[in-house]
C-alpha positions in Angstrom: 0.0 0.0 -0.2 1.2 3.5 -0.9 2.5 5.3 2.1 0.8 8.5 2.9 2.7 11.8 2.4 2.0 14.3 5.0 1.0 17.0 4.1 1.1 16.4 0.5 -1.4 13.7 0.1 -3.8 15.2 2.7 -3.7 18.8 1.3 -6.1 18.2 -1.4 -8.8 16.9 0.9 -8.3 19.7 3.2 -8.9 22.1 0.3 -12.0 20.0 -0.9 -13.6 20.3 2.6 -12.9 24.1 2.6 -14.4 24.6 -0.8 -17.3 22.6 0.1 -17.9 24.5 3.3 -17.5 27.8 1.6 -19.9 27.1 -1.2 -22.6 25.7 1.2 -22.4 28.8 3.5 -22.3 31.2 0.6 -25.2 29.6 -1.3 -27.4 29.4 2.0 -26.0 32.7 3.3 -29.4 34.1 4.6 -29.5 31.0 7.1 -25.7 31.2 8.0 -25.2 35.1 8.1 -28.7 36.5 8.7 -30.1 33.9 11.1 -33.0 33.4 8.8 -35.1 30.1 8.3 -36.0 28.6 4.8 -39.6 28.5 4.3 -40.3 24.8 3.4 -43.7 23.9 2.8 -43.5 20.1 3.5 -41.5 21.0 6.7 -44.1 23.5 7.7 -46.8 20.7 7.3 -44.6 18.3 9.2 -44.3 20.8 12.2 -48.3 20.7 12.3 -48.5 16.9 12.2 -45.8 16.2 14.7 -46.6 19.1 17.2 -48.5 16.6 19.6 -45.5 14.1 19.5 -42.9 16.8 20.2 -44.8 18.4 23.0 -45.2 15.0 24.6 -41.5 14.3 24.1 -40.5 17.6 25.9 -42.8 17.1 28.5 -42.3 13.6 29.6 -39.0 12.5 27.9 -41.0 9.7 26.4 -41.8 8.7 22.7 -45.5 9.0 22.0 -45.4 6.3 19.1 -48.9 7.3 18.1 -49.6 10.5 16.3 -53.1 11.6 17.7 -53.7 14.7 15.9 -53.7 13.8 12.1 -56.2 11.5 10.4 -57.8 10.8 13.8 -54.6 9.0 14.8 -51.9 7.0 13.1 -48.6 5.4 13.9 -45.8 7.8 14.5 -43.3 6.0 12.6 -43.4 8.1 9.6 -44.3 11.3 11.4 -41.9 11.8 14.3 -40.2 9.2 16.2 -36.7 9.2 17.7 -34.7 5.9 17.7 -31.7 5.0 19.9 -29.1 5.4 17.1 -27.0 8.1 18.7 -23.7 6.8 17.3 -25.0 7.3 13.7 -26.2 10.8 14.4 -22.9 11.6 15.9 -21.1 10.3 12.7 -23.2 12.4 10.7 -22.6 15.6 12.7 -18.9 15.0 12.5 -19.0 14.4 8.6 -21.2 17.4 8.2 -19.0 19.5 10.6 -22.3 20.3 12.6 -23.7 22.6 10.0 -27.3 23.6 10.1 -30.1 21.3 9.0 -31.2 20.9 6.3 -28.2 22.7 4.6 -25.7 20.0 6.0 -27.3 17.6 3.8 -25.9 19.6 0.6 -22.4 19.5 2.3 -22.8 15.9 2.9 -23.6 15.4 -0.8 -20.5 17.2 -1.6 -18.1 15.1 0.7 -19.9 11.7 0.0 -19.5 12.3 -3.8 -16.0 13.5 -3.4 -15.2 10.2 -1.6 -16.8 8.1 -4.2 -14.8 10.0 -6.9 -11.6 9.2 -5.0 -12.7 5.6 -4.7 -13.0 5.3 -8.5 -9.3 7.0 -8.5 -10.5 10.5 -9.9 -7.7 13.0 -9.0 -8.7 15.0 -6.0 -8.8 18.5 -7.6 -11.1 17.3 -10.4 -13.2 15.3 -7.9 -13.9 18.6 -6.3 -15.6 19.7 -9.5 -17.5 16.6 -9.8 -18.6 16.9 -6.2 -19.9 20.3 -6.5 -21.6 19.5 -9.8 -23.7 16.5 -7.9 -24.5 18.6 -4.7 -25.6 21.7 -6.8 -27.7 20.1 -9.3 -31.1 21.8 -9.2 -32.6 18.4 -8.5 -30.9 18.7 -4.8 -31.8 22.3 -4.4 -35.4 22.0 -5.5 -35.7 19.1 -2.9 -34.3 21.5 0.0 -36.6 24.4 -1.1 -39.7 22.0 -1.0 -38.8 20.7 2.5 -38.1 17.1 1.1 -35.2 16.9 3.6 -35.2 13.2 4.1 -35.1 12.6 0.3 -32.1 14.9 -0.1 -30.3 13.3 2.9 -30.9 9.9 1.6 -29.4 11.0 -1.7 -26.6 12.6 0.0 -25.1 9.3 1.5 -25.7 7.2 -1.4 -22.5 7.9 -3.0 -20.8 6.9 0.1 -22.4 3.5 -0.1 -21.2 3.1 -3.6 -17.8 4.4 -2.6 -17.5 1.5 -0.1 -18.6 -1.3 -2.5 -16.0 0.0 -5.2 -13.2 -0.1 -2.6 -14.1 -3.6 -1.7 -14.1 -4.5 -5.4 -10.6 -2.9 -6.0 -8.5 -4.6 -3.3 -9.1 -2.1 -0.7 -11.4 -4.3 1.2 -10.9 -3.1 4.9 -11.6 0.3 4.0 -14.4 -0.7 1.8 -16.1 -2.7 4.7 -16.0 0.4 6.9 -17.2 3.1 4.2 -20.1 0.6 3.0 -21.3 0.1 6.6 -21.1 3.7 7.4 -22.7 4.7 4.2 -25.6 2.2 4.6 -26.3 3.6 8.3 -26.3 7.2 7.2 -28.3 6.7 4.1 -31.0 4.5 5.7 -31.2 6.8 8.8 -32.6 9.5 6.4 -35.5 7.1 5.8 -36.5 7.5 2.3 -36.9 4.1 0.8 -37.7 5.2 -2.7 -34.2 6.6 -2.9 -32.9 3.4 -1.5 -34.7 1.4 -4.3 -33.1 3.7 -6.8 -29.6 3.1 -4.9 -30.3 -0.6 -5.2 -30.8 -0.4 -9.1 -27.4 1.5 -9.3 -25.6 -1.2 -7.2 -27.4 -4.1 -8.9 -26.2 -2.7 -12.3 -22.7 -2.4 -11.0 -22.6 -5.9 -9.6 -23.8 -7.4 -12.7 -21.0 -5.6 -14.9 -18.3 -6.6 -12.3 -19.6 -10.3 -12.3 -19.2 -10.2 -16.0 -15.7 -8.9 -16.2 -14.7 -11.2 -13.3 -15.8 -14.1 -15.3 -14.2 -13.0 -18.4 -11.0 -12.4 -16.5 -11.5 -15.8 -14.7 -11.3 -14.0 -11.1 -14.6 -15.2 -9.8 -13.0 -16.1 -6.7 -12.0 -12.5 -6.1 -15.4 -11.2 -7.1 -16.8 -13.8 -4.3 -14.4 -12.6 -1.7 -15.6 -9.0 -2.3 -19.2 -9.9 -2.0 -18.6 -12.0 1.0 -17.1 -8.8 2.7 -19.7 -6.6 1.6 -22.6 -8.7 2.9 -21.7 -8.2 6.7 -20.9 -4.7 5.9 -24.4 -4.1 4.4 -26.0 -6.1 7.3 -24.5 -3.9 10.0 -25.3 -0.8 8.4 -28.8 -2.0 7.7 -29.1 -3.3 11.4 -28.9 0.2 12.5 -32.2 0.8 10.7 -33.6 -2.4 11.8 -36.4 -1.0 14.3 -37.6 1.8 11.8 -37.7 -0.8 8.9 -39.6 -3.2 11.0 -42.1 -0.5 11.9 -42.3 0.8 8.4 -42.8 -2.5 6.9 -45.4 -3.4 9.4 -47.3 -0.3 8.9 -47.0 -0.4 5.2 -49.5 -3.3 5.1 -52.3 -1.1 6.4 -51.4 2.0 4.7 -52.0 3.3 1.1 -49.0 1.3 0.0 -50.5 -2.1 1.2 -53.2 -4.3 -0.3 -56.9 -3.2 -0.5 -59.3 -5.1 1.2 -62.1 -3.6 -1.0 -60.5 -4.7 -4.5 -59.2 -8.1 -4.4 -55.8 -8.6 -5.7 -55.0 -4.7 -5.6 -51.8 -3.9 -3.7 -49.8 -0.7 -3.4 -50.8 2.6 -4.8 -53.1 3.0 -7.7 -51.4 3.8 -11.1 -53.1 7.2 -11.4 -51.8 8.1 -7.9 -48.3 6.7 -8.6 -47.9 8.3 -12.0 -49.7 11.5 -11.2 -46.1 13.2 -11.7 -44.5 12.0 -14.9 -42.0 13.7 -17.2 -42.9 14.2 -20.7 -40.8 12.3 -23.3 -38.5 15.2 -24.1 -38.9 16.8 -20.6 -35.4 15.3 -19.3 -33.8 17.8 -21.7 -33.9 20.1 -18.8 -30.8 18.3 -17.8 -29.1 20.4 -20.3 -31.3 23.3 -21.1 -33.2 24.2 -17.7 -35.9 26.2 -19.6 -36.6 23.5 -22.0 -40.1 23.2 -20.7 -40.3 26.8 -19.6 -38.8 26.4 -15.9 -40.7 26.2 -12.8 -44.5 25.9 -12.6 -44.7 28.6 -10.0 -43.0 31.3 -12.1 -45.9 33.3 -13.9 -45.0 35.3 -16.8 -47.7 37.8 -16.1 -45.4 38.8 -13.1 -42.9 40.3 -15.8 -44.0 43.6 -17.4 -41.7 43.1 -20.3 -43.3 39.6 -21.2 -45.3 39.5 -24.4 -48.1 37.8 -22.3 -48.2 41.0 -20.0 -48.3 43.2 -22.8 -51.1 41.2 -24.5 -53.3 41.2 -21.5 -52.9 45.1 -20.9 -53.6 45.6 -24.4 -56.9 43.3 -24.4 -58.6 45.9 -22.6 -60.8 43.6 -20.7 -59.8 43.5 -17.0 -61.9 40.5 -16.3 -60.6 38.3 -19.1 -57.1 39.6 -18.2 -57.4 38.5 -14.7 -59.0 35.0 -15.7 -56.0 34.4 -18.2 -53.4 35.2 -15.8 -53.6 32.0 -14.0 -52.6 30.3 -17.3 -49.3 32.1 -17.7 -47.2 29.8 -15.8 -43.8 29.6 -17.6 -44.1 25.7 -17.5 -46.1 24.1 -20.3 -45.4 20.5 -19.6 -48.0 17.8 -18.6 -47.4 18.0 -14.7 -49.4 20.0 -12.2 -46.2 21.1 -10.4 -42.8 20.8 -11.6 -39.4 22.5 -11.7 -36.3 21.7 -14.1 -33.7 18.9 -12.9 -30.7 20.7 -14.4 -27.5 18.8 -14.1 -25.4 21.4 -15.7 -24.3 21.9 -19.3 -20.7 21.2 -18.5 -21.6 18.0 -16.9 -24.0 16.9 -19.8 -20.9 17.5 -22.2 -18.7 15.7 -19.9 -21.1 12.7 -19.8 -21.0 12.4 -23.6 -17.2 12.6 -23.4 -17.3 9.8 -21.0 -19.2 7.7 -23.1 -16.3 7.9 -25.7 -13.1 8.1 -23.2 -14.2 6.4 -19.9 -13.1 2.8 -19.2 -15.6 0.4 -20.7 -16.7 -1.2 -17.6 -17.8 2.1 -16.4 -19.7 3.1 -19.5 -21.4 -0.3 -19.5 -22.6 0.3 -16.0 -23.5 3.9 -16.0 -24.9 4.4 -19.5 -27.7 1.6 -19.3 -28.9 2.8 -15.6 -28.9 6.5 -17.0 -31.3 5.5 -19.7 -33.4 3.4 -17.3 -33.5 6.5 -15.2 -34.9 8.6 -17.9 -37.4 6.1 -19.0 -38.6 5.6 -15.5 -39.2 9.2 -15.1 -41.4 9.1 -18.2 -44.1 7.2 -16.1 -47.5 6.9 -17.6 -46.1 8.8 -20.7 -44.4 5.4 -21.5 -47.1 3.2 -20.0 -46.2 0.1 -21.8 -42.8 -0.3 -20.0 -43.6 1.7 -16.7 -46.9 -0.2 -16.1 -45.3 -3.6 -16.7 -42.5 -2.4 -14.0 -45.3 -1.3 -11.6 -47.2 -4.6 -11.6 -44.4 -7.0 -11.7 -41.1 -5.4 -10.2 -41.2 -6.2 -6.4 -41.8 -3.1 -4.3 -41.9 -0.7 -7.3 -45.7 -0.1 -6.5 -45.0 1.4 -3.3 -43.7 4.6 -4.7 -45.0 7.7 -6.4 -43.5 10.8 -8.1 -41.5 8.8 -10.5 -39.7 11.8 -11.8 -37.6 11.3 -8.7 -35.9 8.6 -10.7 -33.9 11.1 -12.5 -31.6 11.1 -9.5 -30.1 8.0 -11.0 -28.9 10.0 -14.0 -27.6 12.9 -12.0 -25.7 10.3 -9.8 -24.2 8.7 -12.9 -23.2 11.9 -15.1 -20.4 13.3 -13.2 -18.7 10.2 -12.5 -18.7 8.9 -16.1 -17.9 12.4 -17.2 -14.9 12.8 -15.0 -13.6 9.3 -15.5 -13.7 10.0 -19.3 -12.1 13.5 -18.8 -9.2 12.0 -16.8 -8.5 9.5 -19.6 -8.9 12.2 -22.3 -6.3 14.3 -20.3 -3.6 11.5 -20.7 -4.0 11.1 -24.5 -1.6 12.7 -27.1 -3.2 15.7 -28.7 -3.3 14.9 -32.4 -5.7 14.5 -35.3 -7.1 11.1 -34.1 -7.9 12.7 -30.6 -9.6 15.6 -32.1 -11.6 13.2 -34.4 -12.8 11.3 -31.2 -13.5 14.3 -29.3 -15.4 16.1 -32.0 -18.7 14.2 -31.9 -19.3 14.6 -28.3 -18.6 18.3 -28.6 -20.8 18.4 -31.7 -23.7 16.5 -30.3 -24.2 18.6 -27.3 -23.0 22.1 -28.1 -24.7 21.4 -31.6 -28.0 20.6 -30.1 -27.8 23.7 -27.8 -26.9 25.8 -30.7 -29.9 24.5 -32.8 -32.1 25.2 -29.9 -30.8 28.7 -29.6 -31.1 29.7 -33.3 -34.5 28.2 -33.7 -36.2 28.7 -30.4 -37.2 25.2 -30.1 -39.6 23.1 -31.7 -42.4 22.3 -29.3 -46.0 23.6 -29.2 -45.3 25.6 -25.9 -48.8 24.9 -24.9 -49.7 22.9 -21.9 -52.8 20.4 -21.7 -56.1 22.3 -22.4 -54.4 25.8 -23.5 -55.0 25.4 -27.1 -58.6 26.3 -26.2 -57.5 29.8 -24.9 -57.8 32.9 -27.3 -55.5 32.8 -30.0 -54.0 36.5 -29.2 -53.1 35.1 -25.8 -51.6 31.7 -26.7 -49.5 33.6 -29.5 -48.0 35.7 -26.6 -47.6 32.7 -24.4 -45.7 30.7 -27.0 -43.3 33.5 -27.8 -42.5 34.0 -24.2 -41.8 30.3 -23.6 -39.8 30.0 -26.6 -37.8 33.0 -25.5 -37.0 31.3 -22.4 -35.7 28.2 -24.1 -33.8 30.1 -26.7 -32.2 32.0 -23.8 -31.2 29.1 -21.8 -30.0 27.2 -24.9 -27.6 30.2 -25.6 -26.4 30.0 -22.1 -25.8 26.2 -22.0 -24.0 26.6 -25.5 -21.6 29.3 -24.2 -20.8 27.3 -21.0 -20.0 24.4 -23.0 -18.0 26.6 -25.3 -16.0 28.1 -22.5 -15.1 24.9 -21.1 -14.3 23.2 -24.5 -12.0 26.2 -25.0 -10.2 25.4 -21.6 -10.1 21.8 -22.4 -8.5 22.5 -25.8 -6.0 24.7 -24.2 -5.0 22.1 -21.6 -4.7 19.3 -24.2 -2.3 21.9 -26.2 -0.3 22.3 -22.8 -1.2 26.2 -23.2 -2.5 26.2 -19.7 -1.3 24.1 -16.7 -3.3 21.4 -14.9 -4.1 23.7 -12.0 -5.5 26.3 -14.3 -7.7 24.1 -16.0 -9.2 22.5 -12.8 -9.7 26.0 -11.4 -11.3 27.2 -14.7 -13.5 23.9 -14.5 -14.7 24.3 -11.2 -15.3 28.0 -11.5 -17.4 27.4 -14.6 -19.5 24.8 -13.0 -20.3 26.8 -9.9 -21.3 29.8 -11.9 -23.4 27.6 -14.2 -25.3 25.9 -11.3 -25.5 28.6 -9.1 -27.4 30.7 -11.7 -30.1 28.2 -12.2 -30.3 27.4 -8.5 -30.8 30.9 -7.6 -33.8 31.0 -9.8 -35.4 28.0 -7.8 -34.3 29.1 -4.3 -34.2 32.8 -3.8 -33.5 34.9 -0.7 -37.2 35.9 -0.5 -37.9 32.1 0.5 -36.1 32.9 3.8 -38.1 34.2 6.8 -37.0 35.6 10.1 -35.9 32.9 12.5 -37.9 34.1 15.5 -41.0 34.5 13.5 -43.4 31.6 14.2 -44.0 29.6 10.9 -47.7 28.7 12.1 -49.6 31.1 14.0 -53.2 30.7 15.3 -56.0 32.0 13.0 -59.1 33.7 14.5 -60.8 30.1 14.0 -58.2 28.5 15.8 -58.4 30.9 18.8 -62.0 30.4 19.0 -61.8 26.7 19.1 -59.1 26.5 21.7 -61.2 28.1 24.1 -62.8 24.7 24.4 -60.6 22.5 26.5 -62.8 19.1 26.1 -61.5 16.3 24.0 -62.7 16.5 20.2 -61.5 16.8 16.7 -61.8 19.6 14.1 -62.6 19.0 10.3 -61.1 21.4 7.9 -63.5 21.1 5.2 -62.0 23.5 2.8 -58.7 21.2 2.3 -58.7 18.2 4.8 -55.9 16.3 3.2 -53.5 18.9 1.8 -52.5 20.8 5.1 -51.5 19.7 8.4 -51.5 23.2 10.1 -54.9 22.4 11.8 -53.1 19.4 13.5 -50.6 22.0 15.1 -53.4 23.3 17.3 -56.2 20.6 17.4 -56.9 17.0 16.9 -57.7 16.9 13.2 -59.5 14.2 11.1 -57.5 15.4 8.3 -53.7 15.9 7.5 -50.8 15.9 5.1 -49.0 12.6 4.6 -48.5 10.3 1.6 -49.0 7.0 3.5 -52.1 7.4 5.6 -54.1 4.3 6.6 -55.8 2.8 3.6 -59.0 2.0 5.6 -59.2 5.6 6.7 -58.8 6.9 3.0 -61.7 4.3 2.1 -63.9 5.9 4.8 -63.2 9.3 3.4 -63.8 8.3 -0.2 -67.2 6.9 0.6 -69.0 7.8 3.7 -67.3 11.1 4.6 -67.2 12.5 1.2 -70.8 12.3 0.8 -71.6 13.5 4.3 -69.3 16.5 3.5 -71.5 17.2 0.4 -74.7 17.4 2.5 -72.8 19.4 5.0 -72.0 22.0 2.3 -75.5 22.3 1.3 -76.7 22.5 5.0 -74.2 25.3 5.6 -75.5 27.3 2.7 -79.1 26.9 4.2 -77.6 28.0 7.5 -78.9 25.0 9.4 -76.8 21.9 10.2 -78.4 18.6 10.4 -76.1 16.4 12.5 -78.3 13.2 12.3 -76.8 13.1 8.5 -73.3 13.0 9.4 -73.0 9.6 11.0 -69.4 8.8 9.9 -68.2 12.5 10.9 -69.8 12.2 14.2 -68.2 9.1 15.0 -65.0 10.5 14.4 -65.8 13.0 17.4 -65.8 16.1 15.1 -66.9 19.0 17.1 -66.0 21.9 14.9 -65.9 22.6 11.1 -63.5 25.2 10.0 -63.5 26.7 6.4 -60.6 29.3 5.9 -58.9 31.3 8.7 -62.2 32.9 10.2 -65.2 30.6 9.6 -66.0 28.1 12.4 -69.1 26.0 12.8 -70.1 24.0 15.8 -71.2 20.5 15.3 -74.2 20.2 18.0 -74.2 16.4 18.1 -70.7 14.6 17.9 -70.7 11.1 19.3 -67.8 12.1 21.9 -64.9 10.0 22.8 -66.5 6.7 23.4 -70.2 5.5 23.7 -72.3 2.4 24.4 -74.4 1.3 21.4 -77.8 -0.6 21.5 -76.9 -3.1 18.6 -74.0 -4.6 16.9 -74.6 -4.9 13.1 -73.3 -7.9 11.4 -71.2 -7.5 8.1 -70.0 -10.3 5.8 -67.1 -8.7 4.1 -64.9 -5.5 4.5 -67.0 -3.9 1.7 -70.2 -4.7 3.3 -68.6 -3.4 6.6 -67.8 0.1 4.8 -71.3 0.1 3.0 -73.3 -0.3 6.3 -71.0 2.0 8.2 -72.0 4.7 5.5 -75.7 3.8 6.4 -76.2 3.2 10.1 -77.1 5.6 12.8 -73.5 5.5 14.5 -74.9 6.6 18.0 -77.1 3.6 18.4 -75.3 1.1 16.2 -72.0 -0.3 15.4 -71.0 -2.6 12.5 -68.6 -5.5 12.9 -67.1 -7.8 10.1 -68.0 -11.3 10.8 -65.4 -12.6 8.7 -62.7 -11.2 11.1 -64.6 -11.3 14.5 -67.2 -13.2 16.3 -70.3 -11.0 16.6 -70.6 -10.3 20.3 -74.0 -10.6 22.1 -74.5 -7.8 24.3 -77.3 -5.6 25.9 -77.8 -2.0 26.3 -78.3 0.3 29.4 -79.7 3.5 28.3 -78.2 4.9 31.6 -74.7 3.8 30.7 -71.9 6.2 30.4 -68.2 6.3 29.3 -65.8 9.0 30.4 -62.4 9.8 29.1 -60.3 10.0 32.3 -56.8 10.4 30.7 -55.5 10.9 27.3 -51.9 10.6 26.0 -50.5 9.6 22.6 -49.6 6.0 23.8 -52.1 5.7 26.7 -56.0 6.3 26.9 -57.9 5.7 30.0 -61.6 5.5 30.3 -64.1 5.0 33.2 -67.5 3.3 32.5 -70.6 2.6 34.5 -73.4 0.4 33.1 -76.0 -1.9 34.7 -75.8 -4.3 31.7 -72.8 -5.8 29.7 -72.5 -3.7 26.5 -70.6 -2.9 23.5 -68.6 0.4 23.5 -67.4 2.2 20.5 -64.2 4.5 20.7 -63.6 7.4 18.4 -59.9 6.1 18.1 -58.7 4.6 14.9 -58.2 0.7 15.0 -54.8 -0.5 14.4 -53.9 -4.0 15.0 -50.3 -4.1 15.6 -49.3 -2.7 19.1 -52.5 -1.5 20.7 -53.7 -3.5 23.7 -56.7 -3.0 25.8 -57.3 -3.9 29.6 -60.4 -3.8 31.6 -59.5 -3.5 35.2 -56.2 -4.9 34.3 -57.6 -7.9 32.6 -56.8 -7.9 28.8 -59.6 -7.7 26.6 -60.1 -8.2 22.8 -60.0 -5.1 20.5 -62.9 -5.3 17.8 -62.7 -3.3 14.7 -66.1 -1.4 14.7 -67.5 0.9 11.9 -64.6 0.2 9.5 -61.9 2.2 11.3 -62.7 2.5 15.0 -62.1 0.4 18.1 -64.6 -1.6 20.1 -64.9 -3.6 23.3 -67.4 -5.7 25.0 -67.6 -4.2 28.6 -69.0 -6.2 31.6 -71.8 -4.7 33.7 -70.7 -2.4 36.5 -68.0 0.2 37.2 -64.8 -0.3 35.0 -61.5 1.2 34.2 -60.5 0.6 30.6 -56.9 1.4 29.3 -55.6 1.3 25.7 -51.9 1.2 25.5 -49.7 1.3 22.4 -46.5 -0.8 22.8 -45.5 -1.9 19.3 -42.8 -4.8 19.3 -41.4 -2.9 16.2 -40.3 -0.1 18.8 -39.8 -2.0 22.0 -37.7 -4.8 20.6 -36.6 -3.1 17.2 -35.0 -0.1 19.0 -32.8 -2.4 21.2 -31.5 -4.0 17.9 -30.9 -0.4 16.5 -29.1 0.8 19.6 -26.8 -2.3 19.9 -26.1 -2.1 15.9 -25.2 1.6 16.1 -22.6 0.9 18.6 -21.2 -2.0 16.7 -21.1 0.1 13.7 -19.1 2.8 15.5 -16.7 0.4 16.6 -16.3 -1.2 13.2 -15.8 2.1 11.3 -13.4 3.3 13.8 -11.4 0.1 14.1 -11.2 -0.3 10.2 -10.4 3.1 9.2 -7.8 3.5 12.1 -6.0 0.2 10.8 -6.1 1.4 7.3 -4.6 4.7 8.3 -1.9 3.3 10.6 -0.8 0.9 7.9 -0.5 3.5 5.2 1.6 5.9 7.2 
């Protein structure tokens, strides 16, 4: 092994970390220098959904485990739950120098990708440029802006996993063992399994290519040794995620990602939901030209007084028409409801094509196919014949949505292949043969940009349905969108031209190696910074001391009631979680709600809400027609920040019913739940439970005595054995019930609620949530995290010692 030369061999890495730190701090300077907070929509919603859990933790030091304030209650696994993986947290803080969250994830992406490039023997100063290109791709910045912190964090550590795997396959096995285990632990801790799925695709393709080459070279034993070392590395890293994975896997069966009990054979998300966000066939061209499809859907051309659209609307002379058409002036004209360009960088795209020509073949045979697959996956239902097949038959693929996320695969691959090709190119003799080989990559990429720049593009420049708008308006709309494409095509062309000139000068030895690296890095930073600043501006930061969620007049009115009840935001029940910040809500904001709860909303609650709207317009509520809403203990309806309507007859926290109605199937159970008087009757599915034979005492009572996320206590009094329905969501994994300390069977009542047979007399009922996924899984997670720490310190320490 080569002995380390201090400080010569270490200096490039110190420079790299310094550059990454400066770039991170400068790009997110409002957060670091002005103590401002980035406004992230998804994080604001998370603050609402997790408020009750965080308050409970702060107050008691315990984990609530059950999120009570969203969707009438759901497991906290995907909302807010802290696991005992402190060593992994410490290692992330060390790797990210303790930088502020979520900006530390971009710094982590720089460092991880840099380490991966070093593992592939890319020169350090060249690797700095590649790491910056990966971390500053607009895909990453858009994710941070939207609040997808887990997704970006998961992506940030994916290169570290790949680095460890490649180290193990290139006879640096001890280091590979440590890096792979560490990378897996850090990657999985971010808890975004869709990105893990894409990482598995990258690794699987790498493994196949390596196996083919080892077979050809008759070194299969070496291949087996590497795999044999990597298996325990992956297992140790994955074991630090054992508890969360157990919990998520268990919950997945009951969530929107699990099988439907209403439609036989249906599992996972529906195709409509999964492929809601799908790229148009040519939309991945935004990797090269960011405004190929106009840019961000949140950018409205009417806001620019110099735009053709603005002038056309002003000249129309009809203010009402102008106001109506203003909503159609989004710069983005693709098929998606929301979108922003995934820009990889003009220079990176140019280098990617260079890499196809000049990079080692085993790299090209690995990275090019998975890059193509990445683009095809992002097409979603715009290439249904392929993607629907994968959705139906590829294991686990139907659990994920937003297939445009798949573009992270090609963004991962492009800098690696490009720099590997560039490094090989720079070692070759500058002569006619080299110019000929280099001409077609330059011609393809730069030439394509030039054609777009000269012509303004060849698309329709109209989104779905916009062709029905007035011709004078669509003409202006087309002109503006074409101008945006043309401007960015020129932009990409000139960045490629400047880089190509620097490359030519280096190949001619007109400039030194250091100068070339400096020029390349500078051009990449200016290129990516320019586009990223469009998508994340200083205006998106707010004052750190300013509360993100404040109580509206409606909230303040409801907060005067200190009883236990739920609130129904009838304006937007499933697109916001701010209601959950102040109240227990029957709505919320989450991509993996319980499937049965969604079923209830799609049937009973939806129909009752339509009737509710009619009654509100008439000025008279009719609570006897809101059976499902009443059984969820909804006491207040809100509409907007000021309107509050009190429901005069919710069922309350729990109640005795006169009759238990028999259902023969889940479908029958749901249908009957929509029809019954939920105050008097309860539906129980006979295919799952024996129908209880109970009596009814009209004077019986149930009182809520104590409520915590993981513990609920009731006091009952009845002269006859009866059936009690609780306005709490039934979840079969982890909840237990006792009556005076004796365990009792929890029935599923009314499709989503809990029910108990309660004997006559005075009794104390307790529900406790103690899922084994947490009580047992957390112990495994903790032990594995400490084992990982010992492994990483030991292996890396030994590697450093033997290299001195």
